[in-house]
ROKEMI-513786 format. One line per field, with one value per residue: x negated, y negated, z of N, C-alpha, C in turn; chain. Coordinates in Angstrom, 1 decimal. Layout:
REM residues N
npx	X; ... $
npy	Y; ... $
npz	Z; ... $
capx	X; ... $
capy	Y; ... $
capz	Z; ... $
cpx	X; ... $
cpy	Y; ... $
cpz	Z; ... $
mol	A; ... $
REM end
This chain:
REM residues 200
npx	-0.8; -2.1; -3.1; -0.6; 0.0; -2.2; -1.6; 0.9; -0.3; -1.9; 0.0; 1.5; -0.4; -1.5; 0.2; 2.8; 2.7; 2.2; 4.6; 6.6; 8.7; 10.4; 11.0; 12.6; 14.7; 15.7; 16.5; 19.1; 20.4; 21.4; 21.1; 20.7; 19.8; 19.7; 20.5; 18.5; 17.8; 15.8; 13.2; 12.2; 9.5; 6.4; 4.6; 5.9; 7.0; 9.4; 9.4; 6.8; 6.4; 8.2; 7.5; 8.9; 10.1; 10.8; 14.2; 15.1; 15.6; 18.1; 17.6; 17.8; 16.5; 16.1; 15.3; 14.2; 15.4; 18.2; 21.7; 24.6; 27.6; 30.7; 32.7; 34.5; 34.1; 32.5; 29.1; 25.6; 24.4; 26.7; 27.8; 26.0; 25.7; 28.4; 28.4; 26.4; 27.5; 30.2; 30.2; 27.6; 27.5; 25.8; 24.1; 23.0; 22.0; 19.6; 18.5; 15.7; 13.3; 10.3; 7.0; 5.4; 7.2; 8.0; 10.3; 11.6; 9.6; 9.7; 12.2; 11.8; 9.7; 11.0; 10.6; 10.6; 12.6; 13.5; 12.5; 13.2; 15.9; 17.8; 16.7; 16.8; 19.6; 20.2; 19.0; 20.9; 22.3; 21.1; 21.8; 23.1; 21.2; 19.3; 20.8; 21.0; 18.4; 17.8; 19.5; 18.2; 16.0; 13.9; 13.8; 11.9; 9.8; 8.4; 8.3; 10.2; 12.5; 12.5; 13.3; 15.8; 17.0; 17.4; 19.3; 21.4; 21.9; 22.6; 25.1; 26.4; 26.4; 28.3; 30.6; 31.4; 33.9; 33.8; 31.5; 32.6; 34.8; 33.2; 31.5; 33.4; 34.6; 32.5; 30.8; 28.6; 25.4; 24.1; 21.0; 18.5; 15.3; 12.0; 9.1; 5.6; 3.3; 0.3; -0.4; 1.2; 3.2; 6.4; 9.4; 12.5; 15.2; 17.1; 19.0; 17.0; 15.1; 12.6; 11.9; 9.9; 10.1; 9.0; 9.1; 11.6 $
npy	1.2; -1.1; -2.3; -3.4; -5.3; -7.0; -7.9; -9.3; -11.4; -12.5; -13.4; -15.2; -17.2; -17.9; -17.6; -18.3; -21.0; -22.5; -22.0; -23.1; -24.8; -23.4; -21.4; -22.7; -23.6; -21.1; -20.1; -20.9; -20.4; -18.1; -17.0; -15.1; -14.3; -12.0; -8.6; -6.0; -2.7; -0.3; 2.2; 3.9; 4.2; 3.4; 2.1; 0.6; -2.6; -4.8; -7.7; -8.3; -7.4; -8.9; -11.4; -13.1; -15.3; -15.1; -14.6; -14.6; -12.1; -9.5; -6.6; -3.1; -0.1; 3.3; 6.8; 7.9; 5.7; 6.1; 5.9; 6.6; 7.6; 5.9; 6.7; 6.1; 6.3; 5.2; 4.0; 3.2; 2.3; 1.8; -0.3; -2.2; -2.9; -3.8; -6.1; -7.7; -8.3; -9.3; -10.8; -12.3; -12.9; -12.3; -12.7; -10.9; -7.5; -5.2; -1.9; -0.1; 2.1; 4.1; 5.0; 8.1; 9.0; 10.6; 11.7; 12.2; 13.8; 16.1; 17.1; 17.4; 19.4; 21.3; 21.9; 23.7; 22.7; 23.6; 23.3; 20.8; 19.9; 17.6; 15.9; 17.3; 17.5; 14.8; 14.3; 15.4; 13.5; 12.9; 14.7; 14.1; 12.8; 14.6; 16.1; 14.3; 13.9; 16.5; 16.8; 15.1; 16.5; 16.5; 17.2; 18.2; 16.6; 14.1; 11.3; 11.0; 11.9; 10.0; 7.6; 8.3; 8.8; 6.1; 5.2; 6.9; 6.1; 3.5; 4.0; 5.3; 3.1; 1.5; 2.6; 1.7; -0.2; -3.0; -3.8; -3.0; -4.8; -7.1; -7.0; -6.7; -9.2; -10.7; -11.9; -10.8; -9.2; -6.1; -4.4; -2.1; -1.1; 0.2; 0.6; 0.6; 2.0; 2.2; 0.3; -2.0; -2.7; -3.6; -2.1; -2.5; -0.5; 1.0; 2.0; 2.8; 3.2; 1.9; -1.0; -3.8; -5.8; -8.3; -9.2; -10.1 $
npz	0.0; 0.3; -2.0; -3.0; -1.2; -1.5; -4.1; -3.6; -2.1; -4.0; -5.8; -4.2; -3.6; -6.0; -8.4; -7.8; -6.8; -9.4; -10.6; -9.1; -9.4; -11.3; -9.8; -7.7; -9.1; -9.8; -7.4; -6.9; -9.3; -11.7; -14.7; -17.0; -20.4; -21.8; -21.7; -20.8; -21.4; -20.4; -20.3; -17.1; -17.0; -15.9; -17.6; -19.2; -19.3; -19.3; -19.0; -19.6; -22.1; -23.6; -22.9; -21.2; -18.7; -15.1; -14.4; -17.0; -18.2; -17.6; -16.1; -16.6; -15.8; -16.6; -16.3; -19.4; -20.9; -20.7; -21.2; -19.7; -21.2; -21.1; -18.3; -16.5; -13.8; -10.9; -11.2; -10.9; -13.4; -15.1; -13.6; -13.6; -16.4; -16.8; -15.0; -16.1; -18.7; -18.3; -16.0; -15.8; -18.6; -20.7; -24.0; -25.6; -25.9; -25.3; -26.0; -25.2; -26.2; -26.1; -27.0; -26.3; -24.3; -21.4; -20.7; -23.2; -24.4; -22.8; -23.5; -26.3; -26.5; -25.1; -22.5; -19.2; -17.0; -14.5; -11.9; -11.4; -10.9; -10.9; -12.6; -14.9; -15.2; -15.6; -18.0; -19.8; -20.9; -23.0; -25.0; -27.5; -28.7; -29.3; -31.1; -33.0; -33.9; -34.7; -36.9; -38.6; -39.0; -37.3; -34.5; -32.8; -32.8; -31.0; -31.3; -33.4; -32.0; -29.9; -31.3; -32.3; -30.0; -29.0; -30.6; -30.1; -27.5; -27.7; -28.9; -26.9; -25.1; -26.4; -25.8; -23.3; -22.0; -21.6; -23.1; -25.7; -25.9; -26.0; -28.1; -30.2; -30.2; -31.0; -29.1; -28.0; -29.2; -30.1; -29.8; -30.8; -29.8; -30.2; -28.4; -28.9; -27.1; -27.4; -29.4; -29.1; -30.7; -31.5; -32.8; -34.6; -34.3; -36.7; -39.5; -41.0; -39.2; -38.8; -38.6; -38.1; -35.2; -35.1; -37.7; -38.2 $
capx	0.0; -2.9; -3.1; 0.5; 0.0; -3.1; -0.9; 1.7; -1.0; -2.3; 1.3; 1.9; -1.4; -2.0; 1.2; 4.1; 2.7; 2.3; 6.0; 7.5; 9.9; 11.2; 11.7; 13.4; 15.9; 16.4; 17.0; 20.5; 21.0; 21.1; 21.8; 19.8; 20.5; 19.7; 20.5; 17.5; 17.9; 14.6; 12.8; 11.7; 8.1; 5.6; 3.8; 6.7; 7.3; 10.2; 9.0; 5.5; 6.4; 8.8; 6.9; 10.0; 9.9; 11.8; 15.4; 15.6; 16.2; 18.8; 16.9; 18.2; 15.6; 16.5; 14.5; 14.4; 16.3; 19.5; 23.0; 25.7; 28.8; 31.7; 33.5; 35.6; 33.7; 31.5; 27.7; 24.8; 24.2; 27.9; 28.1; 25.0; 26.2; 29.6; 28.1; 25.6; 28.3; 31.4; 29.9; 26.5; 27.8; 24.6; 24.5; 22.3; 21.8; 18.6; 18.1; 14.3; 12.7; 8.9; 6.1; 4.9; 8.1; 8.0; 11.8; 11.9; 8.6; 10.2; 13.3; 11.3; 8.9; 11.8; 10.0; 11.3; 12.8; 14.3; 12.1; 13.6; 17.3; 18.5; 16.2; 17.4; 21.1; 20.3; 18.6; 21.8; 22.7; 20.2; 22.2; 23.4; 19.9; 18.8; 21.5; 20.8; 17.1; 17.8; 20.1; 17.1; 14.8; 12.7; 14.1; 10.8; 8.9; 8.6; 8.6; 11.5; 13.5; 12.6; 14.0; 17.3; 17.6; 17.9; 20.5; 22.3; 22.2; 23.5; 26.4; 27.0; 26.8; 29.4; 31.8; 31.9; 35.1; 33.3; 30.7; 33.5; 35.3; 32.3; 31.1; 34.7; 34.9; 31.3; 30.2; 27.2; 24.9; 23.4; 19.8; 17.6; 14.0; 11.0; 7.8; 4.5; 2.3; -1.0; -0.5; 2.0; 4.2; 7.9; 10.3; 14.0; 15.8; 18.3; 19.4; 15.7; 14.3; 11.3; 11.8; 9.2; 10.8; 8.3; 9.5; 12.9 $
capy	0.0; -2.3; -2.9; -4.2; -6.4; -7.9; -8.5; -10.3; -12.6; -13.3; -14.0; -16.3; -18.2; -18.3; -17.6; -19.0; -22.6; -22.9; -21.9; -23.4; -25.6; -22.6; -20.5; -23.6; -23.5; -19.8; -19.9; -21.3; -20.2; -16.8; -17.0; -14.4; -14.4; -10.7; -7.3; -5.1; -1.4; 0.3; 3.4; 3.7; 4.4; 2.3; 1.5; -0.4; -3.8; -5.7; -9.1; -8.6; -7.1; -10.0; -12.7; -13.8; -15.7; -14.6; -15.1; -14.5; -10.8; -8.7; -5.4; -1.8; 0.9; 4.7; 7.8; 8.0; 4.7; 6.7; 5.1; 7.5; 7.1; 5.4; 7.9; 5.6; 6.5; 4.1; 4.4; 1.9; 1.7; 1.1; -1.5; -3.3; -3.3; -4.6; -7.2; -8.4; -8.9; -9.9; -11.8; -13.1; -13.3; -12.3; -12.7; -9.9; -6.3; -4.3; -0.7; 0.0; 3.3; 3.8; 6.1; 9.0; 9.0; 11.9; 12.4; 12.7; 14.8; 17.2; 17.6; 17.8; 20.4; 22.3; 22.3; 24.2; 21.6; 24.1; 22.7; 19.4; 20.0; 16.4; 15.4; 18.1; 17.1; 13.5; 14.4; 16.0; 12.3; 12.8; 15.8; 13.6; 12.4; 15.9; 16.5; 13.3; 14.2; 17.8; 16.6; 14.5; 17.5; 16.1; 17.3; 18.7; 15.5; 13.1; 9.9; 11.0; 11.9; 8.6; 6.6; 8.8; 8.6; 4.7; 5.1; 7.6; 5.3; 2.3; 4.6; 5.4; 1.8; 1.0; 3.3; 0.9; -1.2; -4.5; -3.8; -2.9; -6.0; -8.3; -6.8; -7.0; -10.7; -11.5; -12.5; -10.2; -8.4; -5.0; -4.2; -1.0; -1.2; 1.1; 0.0; 1.6; 1.5; 2.1; -0.8; -3.2; -3.0; -3.3; -1.9; -2.5; 0.7; 0.9; 3.3; 3.4; 3.4; 1.4; -2.4; -4.5; -7.0; -9.6; -9.6; -10.7 $
capz	0.0; 0.4; -3.4; -3.3; -0.2; -2.0; -5.2; -3.0; -1.7; -5.0; -6.3; -3.3; -3.6; -7.4; -9.4; -7.3; -7.0; -10.8; -11.0; -7.9; -10.0; -11.8; -8.7; -7.0; -9.9; -9.8; -6.1; -6.9; -10.6; -12.3; -16.1; -17.9; -21.7; -22.4; -20.7; -21.3; -20.7; -20.8; -19.5; -15.9; -17.3; -15.4; -18.7; -20.1; -18.5; -20.2; -18.9; -20.1; -23.6; -24.3; -22.4; -20.6; -17.3; -14.3; -14.6; -18.3; -18.5; -16.7; -16.5; -16.1; -16.2; -16.2; -17.0; -20.8; -21.2; -21.0; -20.8; -19.7; -21.9; -20.1; -17.8; -15.5; -12.4; -10.3; -11.1; -11.0; -14.8; -15.6; -12.9; -14.2; -17.6; -16.7; -14.5; -17.0; -19.7; -17.8; -15.1; -16.4; -20.0; -21.6; -25.4; -26.3; -25.2; -26.0; -25.5; -25.7; -26.0; -26.1; -27.4; -25.2; -23.2; -20.6; -20.8; -24.6; -24.6; -22.1; -24.3; -27.6; -26.2; -24.4; -21.2; -18.2; -15.8; -13.3; -10.6; -11.3; -11.5; -11.0; -13.8; -16.0; -15.2; -16.0; -19.5; -20.6; -21.5; -24.4; -25.9; -28.7; -29.2; -29.8; -32.3; -34.2; -34.4; -35.4; -38.2; -39.4; -39.2; -36.4; -33.1; -31.9; -32.8; -29.9; -32.0; -34.1; -30.9; -29.2; -32.2; -32.4; -28.6; -28.8; -31.5; -29.3; -26.2; -28.2; -29.1; -25.6; -24.6; -27.0; -25.1; -22.2; -22.4; -21.6; -24.3; -26.8; -26.0; -26.2; -29.6; -31.1; -30.2; -31.4; -28.1; -27.9; -30.3; -29.6; -30.5; -30.5; -30.0; -29.7; -28.0; -29.0; -25.9; -27.9; -30.3; -28.7; -31.7; -31.2; -33.9; -34.4; -34.6; -37.4; -40.3; -41.6; -38.1; -38.9; -39.0; -37.0; -34.6; -35.5; -39.1; -38.2 $
cpx	-0.9; -2.9; -1.8; 0.6; -0.9; -2.4; 0.1; 0.9; -1.5; -1.1; 1.5; 0.8; -1.8; -0.9; 2.4; 3.9; 2.8; 3.8; 7.0; 8.8; 10.8; 11.9; 12.7; 14.9; 16.7; 16.9; 18.7; 21.2; 20.4; 21.8; 20.9; 20.6; 20.5; 19.7; 19.5; 17.5; 16.7; 14.3; 12.1; 10.1; 7.3; 4.8; 4.6; 7.4; 8.0; 9.7; 7.6; 5.5; 7.0; 8.4; 8.0; 9.7; 10.9; 13.1; 16.0; 16.1; 16.9; 18.3; 17.6; 17.2; 16.0; 15.5; 15.0; 15.4; 17.7; 20.6; 24.1; 26.9; 29.9; 32.6; 34.6; 35.2; 32.7; 30.1; 26.9; 24.5; 25.5; 28.1; 27.2; 25.5; 27.4; 29.4; 27.4; 26.5; 29.4; 31.2; 28.8; 26.7; 26.6; 25.1; 23.9; 22.0; 20.7; 18.5; 16.7; 13.7; 11.2; 8.2; 5.7; 5.9; 8.2; 9.3; 12.0; 10.7; 9.1; 11.3; 12.7; 10.6; 9.7; 11.2; 10.9; 11.3; 13.6; 13.8; 12.5; 15.1; 18.1; 18.1; 16.8; 18.9; 21.1; 20.0; 19.8; 22.6; 22.1; 20.7; 22.4; 22.2; 19.3; 19.5; 21.3; 19.4; 17.1; 18.5; 19.1; 16.0; 13.6; 13.0; 12.9; 9.6; 9.1; 9.1; 9.8; 12.6; 13.6; 13.4; 15.6; 17.8; 18.1; 19.1; 21.7; 22.8; 22.9; 25.0; 27.1; 27.4; 28.0; 30.8; 32.3; 32.9; 34.6; 32.4; 31.6; 34.1; 34.5; 31.9; 32.2; 34.8; 33.7; 30.5; 28.8; 26.8; 24.0; 22.1; 19.0; 16.2; 13.2; 9.8; 6.7; 3.4; 0.8; -1.3; 0.2; 3.0; 5.6; 8.7; 11.6; 14.4; 17.1; 18.4; 17.9; 14.7; 12.9; 11.1; 11.1; 10.0; 10.3; 8.6; 10.7; 12.9 $
cpy	-1.4; -3.0; -3.8; -5.4; -7.5; -8.6; -9.5; -11.5; -13.3; -14.0; -15.3; -17.6; -18.7; -18.5; -18.4; -20.6; -23.1; -22.9; -22.2; -24.0; -24.5; -21.7; -21.3; -23.4; -22.2; -19.3; -20.1; -21.0; -18.9; -16.8; -16.3; -14.3; -13.0; -9.5; -6.4; -3.7; -0.6; 1.5; 2.9; 3.7; 3.1; 1.5; 0.5; -1.4; -4.8; -7.2; -9.3; -8.4; -8.3; -11.3; -13.6; -14.1; -15.1; -15.2; -15.0; -13.1; -10.2; -7.3; -4.2; -0.9; 2.4; 5.6; 8.0; 6.9; 5.3; 6.0; 6.1; 6.8; 6.9; 6.6; 7.3; 5.6; 5.5; 4.7; 3.1; 1.4; 1.1; -0.2; -2.6; -3.8; -4.1; -6.0; -8.3; -9.1; -9.5; -11.0; -12.8; -13.7; -13.4; -12.4; -11.6; -8.7; -5.5; -3.0; -0.4; 1.4; 3.1; 5.2; 6.8; 9.2; 10.4; 12.5; 13.0; 13.8; 16.1; 17.9; 18.2; 19.1; 21.6; 22.8; 22.7; 23.0; 22.3; 23.6; 21.3; 19.3; 18.7; 15.8; 16.0; 17.7; 15.6; 13.4; 14.9; 14.7; 12.1; 13.9; 15.3; 13.2; 13.6; 16.3; 15.7; 13.8; 15.4; 17.7; 15.9; 15.3; 17.2; 16.2; 17.8; 17.7; 14.4; 11.8; 9.9; 11.0; 10.6; 7.7; 7.1; 8.7; 7.1; 4.6; 5.8; 6.9; 4.2; 2.8; 4.8; 4.1; 1.3; 1.6; 2.5; -0.1; -2.6; -4.7; -3.9; -4.3; -7.2; -8.2; -7.2; -8.4; -11.4; -12.2; -11.9; -9.4; -7.3; -4.7; -2.9; -1.1; 0.0; 0.4; 1.0; 1.2; 1.3; 0.8; -2.1; -3.5; -2.7; -3.1; -1.9; -1.2; 0.6; 2.2; 3.8; 3.5; 2.7; -0.2; -3.1; -5.7; -8.2; -10.1; -10.4; -12.2 $
cpz	0.0; -0.9; -3.6; -2.5; -0.8; -3.3; -4.6; -2.7; -2.9; -5.7; -5.5; -3.5; -5.1; -8.4; -8.9; -7.3; -8.2; -11.2; -10.0; -8.4; -10.5; -10.7; -7.8; -7.7; -9.7; -8.4; -6.0; -8.3; -11.1; -13.7; -17.1; -19.4; -22.2; -21.2; -21.5; -20.6; -21.4; -20.0; -18.1; -15.9; -16.8; -16.5; -19.5; -19.3; -19.4; -20.3; -19.7; -21.7; -24.2; -23.9; -21.9; -19.2; -16.4; -14.4; -16.1; -18.8; -17.3; -17.0; -15.8; -16.6; -15.6; -16.9; -18.5; -21.3; -21.5; -20.4; -21.0; -20.4; -20.7; -19.6; -16.8; -14.0; -12.1; -10.5; -11.4; -12.4; -15.3; -14.9; -13.4; -15.5; -17.6; -16.1; -15.4; -18.2; -19.4; -16.8; -15.5; -17.8; -20.8; -23.1; -26.2; -25.4; -26.0; -25.3; -26.0; -25.2; -26.2; -26.5; -26.1; -24.0; -22.6; -20.8; -22.2; -24.8; -24.0; -23.0; -25.7; -27.5; -25.5; -23.1; -20.1; -17.0; -14.7; -12.0; -10.4; -11.7; -11.6; -12.2; -15.0; -16.2; -15.9; -17.6; -20.4; -21.3; -22.8; -25.3; -27.4; -29.5; -29.9; -31.0; -33.3; -34.7; -35.2; -36.9; -39.1; -39.5; -38.4; -35.0; -32.1; -32.0; -31.8; -30.4; -32.6; -33.0; -30.2; -30.0; -32.2; -31.1; -28.5; -29.6; -30.7; -28.1; -26.6; -28.5; -27.9; -24.8; -25.1; -26.5; -23.9; -22.6; -22.4; -22.8; -25.5; -27.1; -26.5; -27.6; -30.5; -31.1; -30.7; -30.4; -27.7; -29.0; -29.5; -30.4; -30.0; -30.8; -29.6; -29.5; -28.2; -28.1; -26.4; -28.7; -29.9; -29.7; -31.3; -32.6; -33.6; -35.1; -35.4; -38.3; -40.8; -40.5; -38.0; -39.2; -37.9; -36.5; -35.0; -36.8; -39.3; -38.2 $
mol	A; A; A; A; A; A; A; A; A; A; A; A; A; A; A; A; A; A; A; A; A; A; A; A; A; A; A; A; A; A; A; A; A; A; A; A; A; A; A; A; A; A; A; A; A; A; A; A; A; A; A; A; A; A; A; A; A; A; A; A; A; A; A; A; A; A; A; A; A; A; A; A; A; A; A; A; A; A; A; A; A; A; A; A; A; A; A; A; A; A; A; A; A; A; A; A; A; A; A; A; A; A; A; A; A; A; A; A; A; A; A; A; A; A; A; A; A; A; A; A; A; A; A; A; A; A; A; A; A; A; A; A; A; A; A; A; A; A; A; A; A; A; A; A; A; A; A; A; A; A; A; A; A; A; A; A; A; A; A; A; A; A; A; A; A; A; A; A; A; A; A; A; A; A; A; A; A; A; A; A; A; A; A; A; A; A; A; A; A; A; A; A; A; A; A; A; A; A; A; A $
REM end
């Protein structure tokens, strides 16, 4: 824990003073423009990748950047999505996958997850991702599965009533991205699966 305590000290002494005015405003204001749904992987840091200040992204991180389809039950992912869209009124939603994803690797390589039953159960939210990748002939290739997983999770996201209403009214736009850890390149996932975000 010492490295965390040291980090807090560096933040308080070096970072916070330079952004004191921003934090003073954020103390009474919370108006992020984007809901960013990414993977829990420690190598994928939304604010770093997008170079956004505190307060600009509303972030949800799950293993495999999975978004359960709407079920009507209460869960943290659904509540965060609803809050971001209906209370905070974000204008964009990003689902971001990434290279070398442990969750997608486990699925693509059909790893035995019997020792991790909760993880195995959670990864069932990627069943449609596996089906999409198989139809494209690449369900055993991690990079192919990562891209198809983003598309599948966007489809799951669209089943949430708040999302469906906001999309239908033109109030929000949905985006699928894949971040390559080794190169820093971010691509927009669409039908061709390969459009660099920086080219837009």
